[in-house]
N, C-alpha and C positions, 0 to 999 in steps of 0.2 A: 212981478212977481221975477226977482234976480235968477238968470239961468242955472242950474246946478252944474258945479265945477267942481274938481277934485276937493279942494279945499272944502266948499262947503258942504259936501259928501262926508268929507273927516269930519267938520264942524259938530255937525248933525250927530253921526256916530259915537263921537267922544262925550259929549253933552249929556246921552242919553245915561250914559254909564253913572251907576252907583259911584259914591266917593270910591268904597271897597276895591269894587271892578276896574276903578281908574287908574288906582294906586297900583291894582296888580299889573293893568296894561303897560304900566311905563316901564313898569320893575324886568316885565318879559319882552319890552323893547330895547331896554339896556341889554339885556343879557342875549340876545340874538348872537348867533356865534356867527352869521353869514355875513358880508361886504356888502355894504357900506355899514358900519356900525355908528350907532348913537351912545355918545354920552353920557354918562350918568349926570352931568352938572348942567346940561342941557336941557334936560325936564325935570331934574328934582325941584319941587316945591312950585311947579309952572302949573297953569290952567289949562285947559282944552285948547282954548284957540293957541296958544304957545305951543302946546305939544304939537297941535295941526300944521303948525309953521315949519316947525323942525323938520317935520316928516316931509313934507313937499320938498323944503331944500336938500335933505337928504336923498330921497328916493325919486324925484321927482312924480307928477302928477299920477297917472294909474299906477304906476309900481308902489305910489304911497299907498294905494287901497288894496292893492293886493297881500301887501305887508300887514295893515290892520286889520284884513279880513283872516289872514292865518293866525295873528297873536288873539284876537277876539274869540275863535275856535279852542285856541291853547288854552283858554283860561276860564273857558265853559261860556263863555257868551253867545251861544250858538244862534239864537235869534236875532241877536243885534249883528252878527257875521251873514244872515242870511237876509239882512235887508240891507247891508250895505253893498252885500254882493249882488241884489236884484237893481239896485241904484249905480250901481257901477257898470253893469250891464248894459243899462238905459244910455248910460251916457256915452258907452263905447259905440252904440246903434245908431247914436243921432251923429256920431263923426267917425263912422267905421275906418276910416282909411287913415287916420290920425296917427295912431300908435305904429302902425306898420309903417307908414309915409316918415315919421321919423327915424326910425332904424334904418330904413333902407338909405336915407339920405345921409346917416351917420356912417353907410357901408360905402358909399360910394366914392368917398375920397381912400377905401382901405383897397388891400392887395385882393379883397373878395370881390370887387364889383369888376374886377377885370375881366372880359369876357373870353380872353387868350388863355387864361390860366385855367387849371383842374379848380373847383370849388373845395375847401378844405372839408367839408363834409362826405363828398365823392372821394376825395384823395384817401380819407381815413375811413372808408365805409365798414370793410371787417372789422377794425381796430373797435370800433364805436358799437357793432353790432354785438361782439364778444364782451366788449367790457365796460358797456353805460349798465349804471345799477339802479338808480334813481329813474324809472320807466313811468313808473304812475304821477307823480309831478309834471314830468316831461309832458305826457301826453293833457294833463290838466291845464299845461301853459299854452298848447297848441290848440286847444281846445279853445281857450280864451282868446287866442289869436285868431281865431277863425281860419287857421291854416287845414283843421280838420270840422267835420261837423259832429252832431250827437251820436248819428248811426256810425260813422267811420271811429268815432272814439270808441263806442261799447265794442264794435266788431275786433278794434285792436286789441281791447284790456280781456277781452275773451281768450287770446293765444296763450299758452299753456307756460312759455319760459319768457323772460326779458328778450333774449337773443330773439326768438319769434317776434317779440312785438315789436323792436327795431326795425326788425328786416321789414316788415308790413309798414311802418312808416315811409320808408326808403321805395319801397315797391309800390306806393299808393301817391299820399301825400307832398312829397318830396318831389315826383316827377311834374309838379302844374306846374313850378315857374321858378325861377333864381330866386326871388323874395320868399319864398317857402324856406329855402335852404338858409337864407339869410337867417331868418327867424329862429330855425331850429339852431342853427351855430351859437346866435347870442343865449338862446336858453341853455345850452349845454354850457357855455362859460359860467353861466350862474349857477346851475345847478351840478356840474361835475368840473370844477375850477380844476381841479389837480389834474384829471387825466387830458382834459384839453391842453394844459401845459405842458405835461410830457410829449402829447402827441405836435405841438407846436414846437416843441424842441427839439423835434427829431426832423 
């Protein structure tokens, strides 16, 4: 039996959709406001294998699975999303360091990796605590990347304000290792792009 890969998991998830739901999925994929975007002509009239290839080439492996899960939930295919999430979690657990390792490698050549320089998230701690607004999705991604576990996730989520939640992230998981700060920074760039650009400009 061939080993599960992100592409094979995508094949299975998309193949199981009804024709109507597959069309909804393609429309939702094209209409995503976040970058990177997928052009309509890349998926229009294509089958599930072609669409899976487009997603892998656009988002890369694990990220393509995350985007697929989000879209499935948005179009009301929660059971399919749950099944995909389960397979994605099994894939990550079989190679737990692969995602983080690739991100860390990408950062080694950047200013973030200089041990003599203050990390971006430390330098802008106060601004991030006050201005980050999409806290729920950030915690979800920290959990998926294994920066926090379910117990810490629940504890942070129980805080009453966004400021308290981000402060708890700083006071707990970000103290563990520089790699945790790197992942937090990457998540912020994805979910709070305008805020990060503003802070980088300063």
